[in-house]
C-alpha positions as CSV (number, residue, x, y, z in Angstrom):
1,M,12.3,-7.2,-69.6
2,P,14.0,-3.9,-67.9
3,E,17.4,-4.6,-67.6
4,L,20.2,-3.1,-65.5
5,P,20.4,0.1,-67.3
6,E,16.8,0.6,-67.4
7,V,16.4,-0.4,-63.5
8,E,19.2,2.4,-62.9
9,V,17.0,5.0,-63.9
10,V,14.3,3.8,-62.1
11,R,16.4,4.0,-58.9
12,R,17.6,7.6,-59.9
13,G,14.4,8.9,-60.5
14,L,13.5,7.1,-56.8
15,E,16.5,8.8,-55.2
16,R,15.6,12.5,-56.8
17,W,11.5,11.9,-56.0
18,V,10.9,9.6,-52.9
19,A,14.3,9.3,-50.7
20,G,13.9,11.0,-47.4
21,R,10.0,11.4,-47.2
22,T,7.5,9.6,-45.0
23,V,4.7,7.6,-46.7
24,A,1.2,9.0,-45.0
25,T,-1.4,6.7,-47.1
26,V,-0.8,3.0,-49.1
27,E,-3.5,1.9,-51.0
28,V,-3.2,-1.7,-52.6
29,L,-5.8,-1.5,-56.2
30,H,-4.8,-5.2,-57.4
31,P,-3.7,-8.3,-54.5
32,R,-0.4,-9.7,-57.1
33,A,1.0,-6.3,-56.9
34,V,2.1,-7.5,-53.3
35,R,1.8,-11.3,-54.1
36,R,6.1,-11.4,-52.8
37,H,4.9,-9.5,-49.6
38,L,3.6,-13.2,-47.7
39,E,2.3,-11.3,-44.9
40,G,-0.5,-10.1,-46.8
41,V,-1.7,-6.4,-47.8
42,D,-2.9,-5.3,-44.6
43,H,0.4,-6.3,-43.6
44,F,2.4,-4.3,-46.2
45,V,0.2,-0.8,-45.8
46,A,1.0,-1.5,-42.0
47,D,4.9,-1.5,-42.3
48,L,4.8,1.5,-45.0
49,T,2.5,3.8,-43.6
50,G,4.0,6.5,-41.5
51,A,7.7,5.3,-42.5
52,T,10.2,7.5,-43.7
53,V,12.4,6.0,-46.9
54,A,16.0,6.0,-47.2
55,A,18.6,6.4,-50.1
56,A,17.1,4.0,-53.2
57,H,19.5,1.3,-54.0
58,R,19.6,-1.5,-56.8
59,R,21.3,-5.2,-57.1
60,G,20.8,-6.5,-60.6
61,K,17.2,-5.5,-61.6
62,Y,15.7,-5.7,-58.1
63,L,15.2,-2.0,-56.0
64,W,15.1,-1.3,-52.6
65,L,14.5,2.1,-50.2
66,P,15.3,1.1,-47.0
67,L,12.4,2.4,-44.0
68,A,13.0,4.4,-40.8
69,R,10.6,5.8,-38.1
70,D,11.4,8.7,-36.2
71,G,14.7,8.6,-37.7
72,V,15.8,4.9,-36.3
73,P,16.3,2.1,-38.7
74,T,13.7,-0.1,-38.8
75,G,16.2,-2.7,-40.6
76,R,13.1,-3.4,-42.9
77,V,13.2,-2.4,-46.4
78,L,10.4,-2.0,-49.7
79,V,11.6,-4.2,-52.2
80,A,10.3,-3.7,-56.1
81,H,10.8,-6.1,-59.2
82,L,9.3,-4.7,-62.5
83,G,8.9,-7.7,-64.0
84,M,8.1,-7.5,-67.6
85,S,6.0,-4.1,-67.6
86,G,6.2,-2.6,-64.2
87,Q,6.4,0.9,-63.7
88,L,7.4,3.1,-60.3
89,L,5.6,6.4,-61.5
90,V,6.0,10.2,-59.5
91,E,2.5,12.0,-60.1
92,K,0.8,14.7,-58.9
93,P,-2.0,13.7,-56.9
94,S,-4.4,15.6,-59.7
95,E,-3.4,13.4,-62.0
96,P,-6.0,10.6,-63.4
97,P,-4.9,6.9,-62.2
98,E,-3.4,5.5,-65.3
99,K,-5.4,2.3,-66.2
100,H,-3.1,-0.1,-64.7
101,L,-2.4,1.5,-61.6
102,R,-1.5,-1.1,-59.1
103,A,-0.8,0.2,-55.8
104,R,-0.6,4.0,-55.0
105,F,1.9,5.7,-52.2
106,T,0.7,9.4,-50.7
107,F,3.4,11.1,-48.5
108,T,3.1,13.8,-45.6
109,D,4.7,16.7,-47.4
110,G,1.5,16.5,-50.1
111,G,3.9,16.2,-52.9
112,R,4.1,14.0,-55.8
113,E,2.9,10.5,-54.8
114,L,4.3,7.5,-55.9
115,R,2.0,4.7,-58.6
116,F,3.3,1.3,-59.1
117,V,1.5,0.6,-62.5
118,D,1.7,-3.0,-64.3
119,Q,-0.4,-3.9,-67.1
120,R,1.1,-8.0,-67.1
121,T,1.2,-8.1,-63.3
122,F,4.4,-9.7,-63.7
123,G,6.4,-7.2,-61.2
124,G,5.7,-6.8,-57.6
125,L,6.6,-5.2,-54.2
126,A,7.0,-6.6,-50.9
127,T,8.6,-5.3,-47.5
128,E,11.0,-7.6,-45.7
129,D,14.0,-7.4,-43.4
130,A,17.4,-6.5,-44.5
131,G,20.4,-8.8,-43.6
132,D,23.5,-7.3,-41.9
133,D,25.3,-6.4,-45.0
134,G,22.0,-4.3,-45.8
135,L,20.6,-6.6,-48.6
136,P,17.0,-7.9,-48.3
137,V,16.7,-11.6,-48.1
138,R,15.9,-12.4,-52.1
139,V,18.4,-10.0,-53.2
140,A,21.2,-11.8,-51.9
141,H,21.9,-14.3,-54.4
142,I,22.6,-11.8,-56.6
143,A,25.4,-11.1,-58.0
144,V,27.2,-7.9,-57.7
145,D,27.0,-6.2,-61.2
146,P,29.4,-4.9,-63.8
147,L,29.4,-1.1,-63.2
148,A,29.7,-1.2,-59.3
149,D,32.4,-0.4,-57.5
150,D,33.7,-3.6,-55.3
151,F,32.9,-5.4,-58.7
152,D,35.7,-8.1,-59.3
153,A,36.9,-8.4,-62.5
154,D,39.6,-11.1,-62.2
155,A,36.8,-13.2,-59.6
156,F,34.5,-13.2,-62.7
157,A,36.8,-13.9,-65.1
158,A,37.6,-17.5,-62.8
159,A,34.2,-18.1,-62.5
160,L,33.3,-17.5,-66.0
161,R,35.7,-20.0,-66.9
162,R,34.5,-22.4,-64.3
163,R,31.1,-22.6,-65.6
164,R,31.7,-25.0,-68.4
165,T,28.6,-23.7,-70.5
166,E,28.0,-21.6,-73.5
167,V,29.1,-17.7,-72.7
168,K,25.5,-16.1,-73.0
169,R,24.1,-18.5,-70.9
170,A,26.7,-17.9,-68.2
171,L,25.8,-14.1,-68.4
172,L,22.3,-14.1,-68.2
173,D,23.1,-16.1,-64.4
174,Q,22.1,-13.6,-62.1
175,T,24.3,-15.6,-59.6
176,L,27.4,-14.7,-61.9
177,I,27.0,-11.3,-62.6
178,G,24.3,-8.9,-62.0
179,G,22.0,-6.9,-64.4
180,V,22.8,-8.5,-67.6
181,G,19.6,-9.8,-69.7
182,N,19.1,-10.9,-73.3
183,I,19.4,-7.4,-75.5
184,Y,22.7,-6.6,-73.5
185,A,24.2,-9.9,-73.6
186,D,23.7,-10.0,-77.2
187,E,25.6,-6.3,-77.6
188,S,28.1,-7.6,-75.1
189,L,29.0,-10.5,-77.2
190,W,29.0,-8.6,-80.6
191,R,31.3,-6.4,-79.5
192,A,33.7,-9.0,-78.4
193,R,33.3,-10.7,-81.4
194,L,32.2,-13.8,-79.5
195,H,29.3,-15.9,-80.6
196,G,27.3,-16.7,-77.6
197,A,27.7,-20.2,-77.8
198,R,31.3,-20.1,-77.5
199,P,32.3,-22.7,-74.4
200,T,33.3,-20.5,-71.2
201,D,35.9,-22.9,-70.6
202,K,37.6,-22.4,-74.1
203,L,37.4,-18.3,-73.3
204,T,41.1,-17.1,-73.4
205,R,42.2,-14.2,-70.9
206,R,41.7,-11.2,-73.7
207,Q,38.6,-12.6,-74.6
208,V,37.0,-12.5,-71.3
209,E,38.8,-8.8,-71.1
210,D,37.3,-7.7,-74.2
211,L,33.8,-9.2,-73.3
212,L,33.9,-7.7,-69.5
213,E,34.7,-4.2,-71.5
214,G,31.7,-4.7,-73.6
215,I,29.7,-5.3,-71.2
216,R,30.5,-2.9,-69.2
217,D,30.3,-0.1,-72.4
218,V,27.2,-1.2,-73.2
219,L,25.5,-1.2,-69.9
220,A,27.1,2.5,-69.4
221,E,26.1,4.2,-72.8
222,S,22.4,2.7,-72.5
223,L,22.3,4.1,-68.9
224,A,23.5,7.5,-70.3
225,Q,20.7,7.9,-73.1
226,G,18.0,6.6,-70.4
227,G,17.9,2.5,-70.8
228,T,16.5,0.7,-74.2
229,S,12.6,1.5,-75.0
230,F,10.8,-0.6,-77.3
231,D,7.2,0.4,-76.0
232,S,5.6,2.9,-73.8
233,L,6.3,0.1,-70.7
234,Y,9.9,0.7,-70.3
235,V,9.8,4.5,-68.8
236,D,11.9,6.1,-65.9
237,V,9.6,8.0,-63.3
238,N,8.4,10.5,-65.2
239,G,7.0,8.6,-68.1
240,Q,10.1,9.2,-70.1
241,S,11.3,6.5,-72.3
242,G,15.2,5.9,-73.1
243,Y,16.0,6.2,-76.4
244,F,19.4,3.8,-76.6
245,S,17.0,1.1,-79.0
246,R,18.6,3.3,-81.5
247,S,22.3,2.7,-81.1
248,L,21.7,-1.5,-80.9
249,A,24.0,-3.0,-83.0
250,V,22.7,-6.5,-83.3
251,Y,19.6,-6.8,-80.8
252,G,16.1,-6.8,-82.8
253,Q,18.1,-6.1,-86.2
254,L,17.4,-8.8,-88.5
255,D,18.8,-8.9,-91.4
256,R,20.0,-5.5,-91.3
257,P,23.7,-4.5,-92.1
258,C,26.5,-5.6,-89.4
259,P,27.7,-1.8,-88.4
260,R,31.4,-3.4,-88.4
261,C,31.3,-5.3,-91.4
262,G,28.0,-4.9,-93.4
263,T,26.8,-8.5,-93.1
264,P,23.0,-9.4,-92.2
265,I,22.2,-10.0,-89.4
266,R,21.0,-13.5,-88.2
267,R,18.4,-14.5,-85.8
268,E,18.7,-17.7,-83.8
269,S,16.2,-19.4,-81.3
270,F,18.0,-19.5,-77.7
271,M,15.8,-20.5,-74.5
272,N,12.3,-19.6,-75.9
273,R,14.0,-16.3,-77.1
274,S,16.0,-15.1,-79.2
275,S,19.8,-14.2,-79.8
276,Y,21.4,-11.9,-82.7
277,S,24.6,-11.7,-84.2
278,C,26.5,-11.3,-87.0
279,P,27.2,-14.4,-89.2
280,V,30.9,-13.0,-90.1
281,C,31.9,-11.0,-86.8
282,Q,30.8,-13.9,-84.7
283,P,31.1,-17.3,-86.0
284,R,29.7,-20.2,-84.3
285,P,32.8,-21.8,-82.5
286,R,33.6,-25.1,-84.8
287,A,33.1,-27.9,-82.0
288,V,29.1,-26.7,-82.1
289,R,28.6,-26.0,-85.7
290,G,25.0,-27.7,-86.6
291,D,24.5,-28.8,-83.3
292,G,22.8,-25.8,-81.9
293,P,19.6,-24.2,-82.7
294,R,18.8,-23.6,-86.4
295,V,18.9,-19.8,-87.7
296,R,15.2,-18.6,-87.9
297,R,14.6,-15.7,-89.8
298,S,11.6,-13.7,-90.4
C-alpha cells in the first residue's frame, strides 16, 4: 500500500496540476470508486460539478482538496484514499482511457483532466464536510506525520512508551504517527538498530530519538526520490514511478547482505505481512526470544 512519501508525491502533483481549477464534468465509471460517499453517485457528481478545487492537503495516507463556489469556500472537501492500487493521474483529454479507469474529472479551462484509476478498487473518493480545523471528518483521527512542522517529538516519545506493545506495531498505528507503513517501519527500525518486537515501554530516550531520526530521514529520502515503486501501480500524477526501491536496506532484501554488517537479511511473519531485519544489527530482545513468529525463508 502507498505510504507517506508516495501519497505526498501525488499531493504535490495535484497542487501543481489541479488546484485552482473549476470542475466542468464528473464521470463515475465504477460505483466502488465512490462507495465511501454514502449519499450516492448522483450526489457526488452534483457536489463537485461547478466547484473550484483549492490547495491539495494530506494527512497520513489521505488526500483532500477543499471546494469553493464563486470564490467562497463551501466547507466541503474532496477526499481520496489510494488503497492498494489507486492512482490519480493528470492526462490530456485526447489520451485513451486506462483499462481500470474508475472516475474522470474535466475542467472548465479545457486542459488536462484528472483520472482516478484503480485496478483492485480498494481505494475511493468522497466529498464530505470539513471540521472547524479544516480536516475531513474521516481524517481527524490520524496523527500528525513526522515530517509536519507541527509534529511534537516529545509528545510522540511519551505516547510511544505508554503503548506497552511491540515497537513496529506502534509505528503502524496511525493514531500515534501518521503515514508510516510496513516498508518505512522496517527501514526506520534498521536505521535505529531496533528489532520490531522490542517493547515500547523498554525503549530508552536515546533509542526513541534514534528511531524518530530514522523515520524522518528515510521518509525524506524516499520523498526526494519519488517514493518506492515495486510495480507500475505506484506512480505520480504523470504516471512516473519513484526509485527509492533501489535504496532499501532491508525491506524485500531477503538473504542479501546487510548494508551495515554484511549479514544476510531475514524475513519474519508479521500481522499477515512480512518484516525484514538484520539478525546482527537488530537482534530480537531477549524477553521475547523464541516467543515470536518463526523466521520464514523463501
